[in-house]
C-alpha positions as CSV (number, residue, x, y, z in Angstrom):
1,M,0.0,0.2,0.1
2,K,2.9,2.3,0.5
3,K,4.5,1.8,-2.1
4,F,1.7,2.4,-4.1
5,I,0.8,5.9,-2.3
6,Q,4.2,6.9,-3.0
7,L,4.2,5.9,-6.8
8,L,0.3,7.7,-7.0
9,C,2.1,11.0,-5.2
10,G,5.0,11.0,-7.7
11,S,2.6,10.3,-10.7
12,L,1.0,14.2,-9.8
13,V,1.6,16.7,-12.2
14,Y,4.1,19.7,-11.4
15,V,3.5,22.9,-12.1
16,S,6.6,24.3,-14.0
17,A,8.7,26.9,-12.6
18,H,7.9,29.5,-15.1
19,S,4.4,29.1,-14.6
20,Q,4.7,28.8,-10.5
21,S,6.4,32.3,-10.7
22,N,4.3,34.3,-13.1
23,D,1.0,33.6,-11.3
24,P,0.2,35.5,-8.4
25,G,-2.3,32.9,-6.7
26,L,0.4,30.0,-7.1
27,A,3.2,31.4,-4.8
28,I,3.4,29.3,-2.3
29,I,6.4,28.9,0.0
30,P,8.3,27.0,0.8
31,Q,7.7,25.0,-2.7
32,P,5.0,22.3,-2.1
33,V,5.9,18.7,-3.1
34,S,3.3,18.5,-5.7
35,L,0.7,20.7,-7.6
36,T,-1.4,20.7,-10.0
37,K,-3.2,23.9,-11.2
38,N,-7.0,23.4,-12.8
39,A,-9.2,25.5,-14.6
40,G,-11.3,27.9,-12.6
41,Q,-11.5,30.0,-9.5
42,F,-12.9,29.4,-6.0
43,S,-14.8,32.5,-5.0
44,L,-15.0,32.8,-1.0
45,P,-19.1,33.0,-0.3
46,Q,-20.1,36.1,2.1
47,A,-21.3,33.1,4.3
48,V,-18.5,30.2,5.1
49,A,-18.7,27.6,6.5
50,I,-16.1,25.4,8.3
51,E,-16.4,21.5,8.9
52,A,-14.4,20.4,11.3
53,G,-14.0,17.5,14.0
54,T,-13.4,18.6,17.7
55,G,-10.0,18.3,20.2
56,P,-7.7,21.0,21.0
57,E,-5.6,20.8,18.2
58,L,-8.4,21.1,15.6
59,Q,-9.8,23.9,16.9
60,R,-5.7,25.2,17.3
61,V,-6.5,25.0,13.2
62,V,-10.0,26.0,12.9
63,A,-9.0,29.2,15.3
64,F,-6.3,30.7,12.5
65,L,-8.3,30.1,9.2
66,Q,-11.2,31.4,10.9
67,D,-9.4,34.4,11.6
68,R,-7.8,34.7,8.2
69,L,-11.0,34.1,6.4
70,A,-13.3,36.8,8.9
71,V,-11.2,39.6,9.8
72,P,-9.7,41.2,6.0
73,T,-12.9,39.7,3.9
74,G,-15.5,41.0,6.5
75,R,-16.9,37.5,5.6
76,R,-19.2,35.6,8.2
77,V,-17.5,32.6,9.2
78,T,-19.3,29.6,11.3
79,V,-17.6,26.2,12.4
80,S,-19.5,23.3,12.9
81,S,-18.5,19.5,13.2
82,A,-20.9,18.1,10.4
83,S,-21.9,20.3,7.5
84,P,-23.7,19.3,4.3
85,N,-22.7,22.1,2.6
86,A,-19.5,23.3,4.2
87,T,-16.9,25.7,2.4
88,V,-14.0,24.5,4.0
89,R,-13.4,20.9,4.8
90,L,-10.7,20.1,7.4
91,L,-10.3,16.0,7.3
92,L,-8.3,13.8,9.5
93,N,-7.7,10.7,7.4
94,K,-9.2,7.4,9.0
95,T,-6.2,5.7,7.4
96,A,-3.1,7.3,7.6
97,V,-1.4,8.2,4.3
98,D,1.9,7.3,5.0
99,A,3.4,9.2,2.2
100,I,2.8,12.8,4.0
101,G,3.7,11.8,7.2
102,Q,2.8,13.0,10.4
103,E,3.1,16.9,8.8
104,G,1.8,16.7,5.7
105,Y,-1.4,17.4,4.5
106,Q,-3.3,17.2,0.7
107,L,-5.5,20.8,-0.3
108,S,-7.7,20.4,-2.7
109,V,-9.7,23.7,-4.0
110,T,-12.7,23.5,-6.7
111,P,-15.0,26.4,-7.9
112,T,-17.4,25.1,-5.4
113,H,-15.6,24.2,-2.0
114,I,-11.7,23.7,0.1
115,T,-10.9,20.1,1.5
116,I,-7.4,19.7,3.2
117,K,-7.0,16.2,4.6
118,A,-3.9,15.4,6.9
119,N,-3.1,12.6,9.1
120,Q,-2.6,14.7,12.4
121,P,-3.7,18.2,13.2
122,A,-0.3,19.7,12.2
123,G,-0.7,18.6,8.9
124,L,-4.1,20.3,8.6
125,F,-2.6,23.4,10.1
126,Y,-0.2,23.4,7.6
127,G,-2.3,23.1,4.8
128,A,-4.0,26.0,5.7
129,Q,-1.0,28.1,5.7
130,T,-0.5,27.5,1.8
131,L,-4.2,27.9,1.5
132,V,-3.7,31.7,3.1
133,Q,-1.1,31.8,0.4
134,L,-3.2,31.1,-2.5
135,F,-5.6,34.0,-1.5
136,P,-5.3,38.0,-2.7
137,K,-2.2,39.6,-0.4
138,E,-4.7,41.6,1.2
139,I,-5.8,38.8,3.3
140,E,-2.6,39.3,5.4
141,N,-4.0,42.9,6.7
142,A,-5.4,42.7,10.0
143,L,-8.3,44.9,8.9
144,P,-11.0,44.7,6.8
145,V,-10.4,45.3,3.2
146,P,-13.1,46.6,0.8
147,N,-13.4,45.9,-2.9
148,V,-10.8,42.8,-3.4
149,K,-11.8,39.2,-5.0
150,W,-11.6,37.1,-2.6
151,E,-10.8,34.2,-5.0
152,A,-8.0,31.3,-5.2
153,P,-7.0,29.1,-7.9
154,C,-8.4,25.6,-8.4
155,V,-5.2,23.5,-7.3
156,E,-4.7,19.9,-6.4
157,I,-1.7,20.1,-4.1
158,T,0.1,17.1,-1.7
159,D,3.0,18.9,0.8
160,Y,5.3,17.7,3.1
161,P,8.5,18.4,4.7
162,R,11.7,17.1,4.2
163,F,13.2,17.5,7.1
164,A,11.3,17.1,11.1
165,W,13.5,19.7,12.7
166,R,12.6,23.3,10.8
167,G,14.1,25.8,13.2
168,L,15.0,28.9,14.0
169,M,17.0,30.7,16.7
170,F,16.3,33.9,18.1
171,D,18.9,35.5,20.3
172,V,17.0,37.1,23.2
173,S,19.6,37.0,25.7
174,R,22.0,39.8,23.8
175,H,18.9,42.1,24.1
176,F,15.9,41.5,25.4
177,F,13.0,40.9,23.6
178,T,9.2,40.7,25.4
179,K,6.9,38.0,25.6
180,A,4.8,40.0,23.2
181,E,7.7,40.1,20.9
182,V,8.3,36.6,20.9
183,K,4.8,35.6,20.0
184,Q,5.1,37.8,16.9
185,Y,8.0,36.1,15.9
186,I,6.5,32.6,16.5
187,D,3.7,34.2,14.4
188,Q,5.8,35.1,11.5
189,M,8.1,31.7,11.5
190,V,4.6,29.6,11.2
191,R,3.7,31.3,7.6
192,Y,6.5,29.3,6.2
193,K,6.3,26.1,8.1
194,Y,9.0,26.4,10.5
195,N,8.2,23.8,13.5
196,L,10.7,25.1,16.0
197,L,11.8,28.0,18.1
198,H,15.1,27.8,19.3
199,L,15.7,30.4,22.3
200,H,18.8,31.3,23.5
201,L,18.0,32.6,26.7
202,T,21.6,33.3,28.9
203,D,24.7,34.8,27.4
204,D,27.3,37.3,28.8
205,E,25.0,40.2,28.1
206,G,21.6,38.9,30.0
207,W,20.4,35.8,31.7
208,R,16.3,36.0,30.8
209,I,14.4,32.9,32.5
210,E,13.7,33.2,36.1
211,I,14.5,30.3,38.4
212,K,13.1,29.9,41.7
213,G,15.7,30.1,44.9
214,L,18.4,31.7,42.8
215,P,16.6,35.2,42.5
216,K,19.9,37.2,41.9
217,L,20.4,35.9,38.4
218,T,17.1,38.1,37.4
219,Q,17.6,41.0,39.9
220,V,21.3,41.4,38.5
221,G,22.1,39.3,35.7
222,A,19.2,40.5,33.4
223,W,20.3,44.1,33.4
224,N,23.2,45.6,31.7
225,V,24.1,49.6,30.8
226,K,22.2,50.7,27.6
227,K,24.7,51.1,24.7
228,V,23.8,52.0,20.9
229,G,26.3,52.0,18.5
230,Y,29.0,49.2,17.4
231,F,28.2,46.3,20.0
232,G,31.4,44.8,21.1
233,T,33.5,48.6,20.3
234,F,31.9,50.0,23.4
235,A,33.8,51.7,26.3
236,P,33.0,49.7,29.7
237,P,30.4,51.7,31.5
238,A,31.1,53.7,34.1
239,P,30.4,52.6,37.8
240,G,27.8,55.3,38.1
241,E,25.4,54.5,34.8
242,P,22.7,52.5,35.3
243,R,21.9,49.2,34.8
244,D,18.5,49.2,34.0
245,Y,18.1,47.6,30.1
246,G,17.4,44.6,29.6
247,G,14.0,42.3,31.3
248,F,13.5,38.8,32.1
249,Y,10.8,36.0,31.7
250,T,9.3,34.8,34.5
251,Q,8.0,31.3,34.3
252,E,4.3,32.0,34.6
253,D,5.9,34.3,31.1
254,I,7.2,31.0,30.1
255,K,4.3,28.6,29.8
256,E,2.2,31.4,28.7
257,L,5.1,31.1,25.6
258,V,5.3,27.6,25.7
259,Q,1.9,27.5,25.2
260,Y,1.7,29.6,22.4
261,A,4.0,28.2,20.2
262,K,2.4,24.7,20.8
263,D,-1.1,26.3,19.7
264,R,0.6,26.7,16.4
265,F,2.1,23.3,16.1
266,V,5.7,25.1,17.2
267,N,8.0,23.6,20.0
268,I,10.7,25.8,22.1
269,L,13.8,24.7,22.6
270,P,15.4,26.8,25.5
271,E,19.3,26.8,25.7
272,I,20.9,27.9,28.8
273,D,24.7,28.6,27.1
274,V,27.2,26.9,29.4
275,P,30.2,26.9,30.5
276,G,31.1,29.8,28.5
277,H,29.1,32.8,27.9
278,S,28.4,32.6,31.4
279,L,29.1,36.4,32.4
280,A,25.9,37.1,33.7
281,A,25.5,33.9,35.7
282,I,28.7,34.0,37.3
283,V,28.0,38.7,38.2
284,S,25.1,37.1,39.9
285,Y,26.6,34.3,41.7
286,P,30.3,35.3,41.9
287,E,31.2,31.8,43.5
288,L,30.4,30.2,40.1
289,S,34.2,31.4,38.8
290,C,37.2,29.7,39.1
291,T,39.1,33.1,39.2
292,P,39.3,35.6,42.3
293,G,37.9,38.8,41.8
294,A,35.0,37.7,40.1
295,D,32.8,39.6,42.6
296,K,34.1,43.1,40.8
297,Y,32.8,41.6,37.1
298,Q,29.7,43.4,35.5
299,V,26.7,42.2,33.2
300,R,28.7,43.0,29.9
301,S,26.9,45.8,27.8
302,G,28.9,45.1,24.6
303,E,32.7,46.0,25.4
304,E,35.6,44.1,24.3
305,I,35.6,40.9,26.2
306,M,37.6,38.5,24.1
307,D,40.3,38.7,22.1
308,W,39.7,36.7,18.6
309,S,43.5,37.2,17.1
310,H,44.1,34.2,17.9
311,G,41.5,32.6,16.3
312,H,39.1,29.9,17.7
313,P,38.8,29.6,20.8
314,P,39.0,33.3,21.9
315,I,41.3,34.9,24.5
316,A,38.9,36.1,27.4
317,L,39.7,39.5,28.7
318,V,37.7,38.9,31.7
319,D,36.7,35.4,32.9
320,N,33.0,34.4,31.5
321,T,33.2,30.2,31.9
322,L,31.4,28.7,34.9
323,C,34.4,26.4,37.0
324,P,34.2,22.5,35.7
325,A,36.5,22.2,39.1
326,N,33.9,23.6,41.6
327,E,30.9,21.4,42.9
328,K,28.7,24.4,43.7
329,V,28.9,24.4,40.0
330,Y,26.7,21.4,38.8
331,A,24.8,21.6,41.9
332,F,23.6,25.0,40.5
333,L,23.2,23.5,37.0
334,D,21.4,20.7,38.6
335,Q,18.7,23.4,40.0
336,V,18.5,25.4,36.8
337,V,17.9,22.4,34.4
338,T,15.5,21.1,37.1
339,Q,13.2,23.9,36.5
340,V,14.1,24.4,32.7
341,A,12.6,20.4,32.3
342,Q,9.7,21.4,33.9
343,L,8.9,24.5,32.1
344,F,9.9,23.5,28.5
345,P,7.5,20.1,27.6
346,F,10.0,19.6,23.9
347,E,12.5,16.7,24.8
348,Y,15.6,17.8,24.4
349,I,17.7,21.3,26.3
350,H,20.6,22.8,24.4
351,I,23.4,23.3,27.2
352,G,25.7,25.8,24.6
353,G,29.2,24.8,25.1
354,D,30.6,27.0,22.4
355,E,33.1,29.6,22.5
356,C,34.5,28.5,25.7
357,P,38.2,30.2,26.1
358,K,40.2,28.4,28.7
359,N,43.2,30.5,29.4
360,Y,41.4,31.2,32.9
361,W,41.7,27.5,33.4
362,E,44.6,27.2,32.3
363,K,45.9,29.3,35.5
364,S,43.1,27.8,37.9
365,E,44.8,25.4,40.8
366,A,41.6,23.8,41.0
367,V,41.7,23.4,37.2
368,K,44.7,21.5,37.5
369,A,44.2,19.5,40.4
370,L,41.1,18.1,38.6
371,M,42.9,17.4,35.8
372,K,45.4,15.2,37.8
373,K,42.6,13.5,39.5
374,E,40.3,12.4,36.7
375,G,43.2,12.2,34.2
376,L,42.4,14.7,31.7
377,K,45.4,15.3,29.5
378,N,44.2,19.0,28.1
379,M,42.0,21.8,28.2
380,E,39.3,20.2,25.6
381,E,39.2,17.0,27.9
382,V,38.4,19.3,30.8
383,Q,35.1,20.7,28.9
384,S,34.4,17.5,28.0
385,Y,34.4,16.7,31.2
386,F,31.7,19.8,32.4
387,V,29.8,18.6,29.0
388,K,29.7,15.0,30.2
389,R,28.6,15.5,33.7
390,L,26.5,18.3,32.7
391,G,24.8,16.1,30.2
392,K,23.9,13.4,32.6
393,I,22.2,16.1,34.5
394,V,20.1,17.0,32.0
395,E,19.4,13.0,31.3
396,S,18.2,12.4,34.5
397,K,15.5,15.4,34.1
398,G,14.1,13.0,31.6
399,K,15.5,14.9,29.0
400,K,18.0,14.8,26.1
401,F,20.8,17.3,25.7
402,M,22.6,19.1,22.4
403,G,25.3,21.3,22.2
404,W,27.5,23.6,19.6
405,E,29.7,21.9,18.0
406,E,32.4,22.5,20.2
407,I,31.2,19.8,22.9
408,M,32.9,17.3,20.5
409,Q,35.9,18.3,21.6
410,G,37.8,16.4,24.5
411,G,35.0,13.3,23.6
412,L,31.6,13.5,22.6
413,A,29.3,12.6,25.0
414,P,27.2,9.6,24.8
415,G,23.4,10.6,23.7
416,A,24.6,14.1,22.9
417,V,23.0,15.9,19.6
418,V,25.6,18.1,17.9
419,M,24.1,21.7,16.2
420,S,27.0,22.0,13.6
421,W,27.7,25.8,13.1
422,R,31.0,27.0,12.0
423,G,30.6,24.9,8.4
424,V,28.9,21.7,8.0
425,E,32.2,19.5,8.8
426,S,31.4,19.1,12.4
427,G,28.2,18.0,11.3
428,V,29.8,15.4,8.9
429,Q,31.9,14.2,11.2
430,A,29.2,13.4,14.0
431,A,26.8,12.1,11.4
432,K,29.7,9.4,10.6
433,M,30.2,8.8,14.4
434,G,26.2,7.8,14.2
435,R,25.3,10.7,16.2
436,E,22.0,13.0,15.5
437,V,22.5,16.1,13.9
438,V,20.8,19.4,13.2
439,M,22.9,21.7,10.4
440,S,23.0,25.4,11.3
441,P,26.0,26.4,9.2
442,A,27.0,30.3,9.6
443,T,28.1,29.5,6.0
444,F,24.5,29.4,5.2
445,A,22.5,30.5,7.7
446,Y,23.8,32.8,10.2
447,L,21.0,35.5,10.2
448,D,22.6,38.5,11.7
449,Y,25.2,38.7,8.9
450,M,24.8,41.4,6.6
451,Q,22.6,41.0,4.1
452,A,24.5,43.1,0.9
453,D,27.5,45.7,0.7
454,P,29.2,47.1,4.2
455,I,28.7,50.3,2.7
456,I,24.9,50.4,3.6
457,E,24.6,47.6,5.9
458,P,24.8,48.0,9.4
459,R,28.8,46.4,9.7
460,V,29.2,42.9,10.7
461,Y,32.0,40.4,10.3
462,A,30.8,38.4,7.5
463,T,27.9,38.8,4.7
464,L,25.1,36.5,3.5
465,R,23.2,37.0,0.6
466,L,20.1,35.1,-0.4
467,N,21.2,33.4,-3.1
468,K,24.4,31.9,-0.5
469,A,21.2,31.2,2.2
470,Y,18.9,29.7,-0.8
471,Q,21.8,27.3,-1.4
472,F,21.9,25.1,2.1
473,E,21.9,22.1,1.8
474,P,21.3,19.9,5.7
475,A,21.9,16.6,4.5
476,P,25.7,16.9,2.7
477,E,26.7,14.2,-0.1
478,G,28.1,11.5,1.7
479,V,26.5,11.8,5.2
480,D,23.7,9.2,6.1
481,A,20.5,11.3,5.9
482,K,19.1,9.5,8.8
483,Y,21.8,11.1,11.2
484,I,20.5,14.6,9.8
485,K,17.2,16.2,12.1
486,G,17.3,18.7,9.8
487,G,18.1,22.6,9.9
488,Q,17.7,25.8,11.4
489,A,18.7,29.6,11.1
490,N,20.5,31.7,13.5
491,L,19.3,35.0,14.7
492,W,22.1,36.2,16.6
493,T,21.1,40.1,18.5
494,E,24.2,41.7,19.6
495,Q,23.7,44.0,16.5
496,I,20.0,44.0,16.9
497,Y,18.3,46.6,19.2
498,N,14.4,45.8,18.3
499,M,11.5,43.6,16.7
500,R,11.2,46.0,13.2
501,T,15.2,45.1,12.6
502,A,14.8,41.5,13.9
503,Q,12.2,40.8,11.1
504,Y,14.6,42.7,8.8
505,M,17.3,40.3,9.8
506,T,15.2,37.8,9.3
507,W,13.0,37.8,6.4
508,P,13.4,36.9,3.5
509,R,16.7,35.0,4.6
510,G,14.5,33.0,6.8
511,M,12.0,32.1,3.4
512,A,15.0,30.8,1.7
513,I,16.2,28.9,4.5
514,A,12.6,27.3,5.0
515,E,12.5,26.3,2.1
516,S,15.7,24.3,2.5
517,V,14.3,22.3,5.0
518,W,10.9,21.8,3.9
519,S,10.9,21.1,0.0
520,P,12.1,18.3,-2.2
521,K,15.8,19.2,-2.9
522,E,15.6,18.5,-6.8
523,K,12.5,21.0,-6.6
524,R,14.6,24.3,-5.4
525,N,15.5,26.6,-7.9
526,W,16.4,30.1,-8.0
527,N,15.1,31.6,-10.0
528,D,11.6,30.0,-9.2
529,F,12.0,31.1,-5.6
530,F,12.6,34.4,-6.3
531,G,9.8,35.2,-8.5
532,R,7.7,33.7,-5.6
533,L,9.8,35.8,-3.4
534,E,8.3,39.1,-5.1
535,K,4.9,38.2,-4.6
536,H,5.2,37.5,-0.5
537,F,7.0,41.0,-0.6
538,E,3.8,42.4,-1.1
539,R,2.4,40.2,1.0
540,L,5.0,41.4,4.0
541,D,4.1,45.2,2.9
542,V,0.2,44.2,3.8
543,A,1.3,42.5,6.9
544,E,3.4,45.1,7.7
545,V,6.3,43.1,8.6
546,K,9.5,44.4,7.7
547,Y,12.3,42.8,5.3
548,A,15.4,43.3,3.7
549,R,15.3,44.4,-0.6
550,A,19.1,43.6,-0.3
551,V,18.5,41.1,-2.8
552,Y,18.1,44.1,-5.4
553,D,21.1,45.9,-3.8
554,P,24.7,45.6,-6.8
555,I,27.3,43.6,-5.9
556,F,30.8,45.0,-6.4
557,T,33.9,43.6,-7.1
558,V,37.3,45.8,-7.1
559,S,40.1,45.2,-8.3
560,R,43.2,46.9,-10.3
561,T,44.0,46.7,-14.7
562,P,48.0,46.0,-14.8
563,D,48.3,49.7,-15.2
564,Q,47.0,50.2,-11.6
565,Q,44.0,51.8,-12.6
566,L,40.8,51.3,-10.6
567,K,38.5,48.5,-12.3
568,V,34.9,48.1,-10.6
569,E,32.9,45.6,-11.9
570,L,28.9,45.4,-11.0
571,S,26.6,42.5,-10.5
572,T,23.4,41.6,-9.1
573,E,21.7,38.4,-7.6
574,V,18.8,38.1,-9.8
575,E,18.5,38.4,-13.2
576,G,16.6,41.3,-15.1
577,L,17.9,44.4,-13.3
578,D,19.2,46.8,-14.8
579,I,22.6,49.1,-12.6
580,H,22.5,52.8,-13.2
581,Y,25.2,55.0,-12.2
582,S,26.9,58.2,-11.5
583,F,30.4,59.9,-10.9
584,D,29.9,63.3,-10.6
585,N,28.0,63.5,-7.4
586,S,24.9,63.5,-8.3
587,F,21.8,60.8,-7.9
588,P,21.3,58.6,-11.0
589,D,18.2,57.1,-12.0
590,Q,17.0,55.6,-15.0
591,F,18.2,58.1,-17.1
592,Y,21.5,57.8,-16.1
593,P,24.1,55.6,-17.9
594,K,23.6,52.4,-17.5
595,Y,26.3,49.6,-16.4
596,T,27.2,47.3,-19.2
597,G,31.2,46.5,-18.6
598,P,34.0,47.4,-15.8
599,L,34.0,51.2,-15.2
600,T,37.4,52.5,-14.1
601,P,36.3,55.8,-12.3
602,P,37.4,58.9,-13.9
603,K,40.5,61.0,-12.6
604,E,39.7,63.5,-9.7
605,A,36.2,61.6,-9.1
606,V,35.3,61.7,-5.2
607,M,32.2,59.2,-5.5
608,L,30.5,56.1,-7.3
609,K,26.7,56.3,-6.9
610,V,24.8,53.2,-8.0
611,I,20.9,52.0,-7.8
612,T,19.2,49.1,-9.9
613,Y,15.9,49.6,-11.5
614,K,13.1,47.0,-13.0
615,G,12.4,48.1,-16.0
616,K,11.2,51.8,-15.0
617,Q,11.4,51.0,-11.2
618,P,13.7,51.5,-9.2
619,V,14.2,48.7,-6.9
620,G,17.0,48.6,-5.3
621,R,18.6,51.2,-2.8
622,M,20.7,53.8,-3.3
623,M,24.3,53.4,-2.7
624,A,27.4,55.5,-2.4
625,L,30.8,54.8,-2.5
626,P,33.8,56.7,-2.2
627,I,36.4,56.2,-4.3
628,E,39.1,56.1,-1.6
629,E,36.7,53.1,-0.3
630,L,37.3,51.3,-3.7
631,K,40.6,52.0,-3.7
632,K,41.4,50.2,-0.3
633,R,38.6,47.5,-1.8
634,A,41.1,46.6,-4.4
635,D,44.8,47.1,-2.4
636,R,43.0,44.8,0.1
637,E,42.0,42.4,-3.0
638,K,45.8,42.5,-4.4
639,S,47.3,41.8,-1.0
């Protein structure tokens, strides 16, 4: 039976890339497994009847669909468990369809009615997300919109995810985001069928979760001095500056967030980042440190505390590590993990383990004694000792544990799941060891990276363009895919001060990653994706969600000719754009020269300005590069 169903799904007619990208009614992200477009349109009637079974999970799907079909349209939407004239039917399969699994669905839109079938309520929820994308963009509005033809094309869709783990990491430690903002982030991620929110809850800049019996974690560790500018370059705060910037989630807040996520079929993965990245905990309880004088430390506000000039791991300028030789640390962690395990029903707890400096450990007599007692040969084995002990604590609470790839150093603890972030190599290595892996490589999935040229983007240490993010492949060649749980994108927030910027950094790259972890590998196509994406830009405009249009900005490649003249080459991520430029300090538009080949700045020019057009419409941002900056880039390229 299973083979028959798979053959049936495989025989469905795929819509071509060309027709999907150019049909506004078929701009679905992530791309479905199979889609057949039929003749005709479904028109939403004035009175909409939804038929759905009972049960709390089904009611969550109904609530979502009822809101979308009623609020922007002004239609009256009723719900019943049996309706012979139902407009929309949400049906759970009495006999499971193996091919679509736990989160897949079948969506049928005809001129008279809509049917979504699934094995589980989660599948119905994802089918409802796809259905919303079939209606006009105005359906994203939070208020009624008049004079809209509420029509959807007639289609047959069979769809299911490629990976079970489809995650977004939201760093709420570097800058605190309110409970309402986290809910907002959840609402935005489920549009694109993400099912895992990884909350980075603790770091040097703030401890964000209430732990009963350890009040200083939030009384002291959740607050720092507000600074704006370039994080990592700030001067240390003066003694009298108020430490009133930050916040934390009470345990009731956490329960509310967990339920809110569950209502949208999202699990929340909590991360308590140790033994490094622990300054907020150490400031709260200095006895957790190996280093004398830790009681003089302060929660970090963005001042430099690491020397990265020697590579990875860094050299600590202040000791931000928990002491692996101190039994009080393990008692502390047992208390923390006990409460975290009770608050978060998800089966995993993330214990961090990344970027742990060892220079203070090397000077610690307590650590030296530990090494002698336990037969540990180096600092990597010291960290492995710490991780293994913490892993046992996590497992004693009925949870599985995972950490960043550095937990592999010195020996990987039994049962540990590896999150590979510096590339895919550690993930490949762990998978070949028979360990479960979540791929989260910075090269494709770090959403804090710049999206375009540094001349216009807030400066961070690397760039990740949309096209590159779309190339993310969670299951590299030569790896047994059964060990790859899935993939996720990470939004670190050192340079992200507010929710609008968090949105800007997440979208549209988050859509590219969503397609990488949901859609079949063979169906992914950059040009087709971008055609659909432009329709989603319009949807985000209606929804008032901020996003980056950096994909339209030109790419600059600067070098020198043999006679040492500057050579400036311009290109774009997408086809069909014209680049117009000026060297005379004025602002170019479509009447200015169009780029057709490498440019050499006039002898005394001081500025190159460029802008991209699609036809007669400007789509990129006006970008201004001083000639001196171009010279510096050319010289760096030469060296």
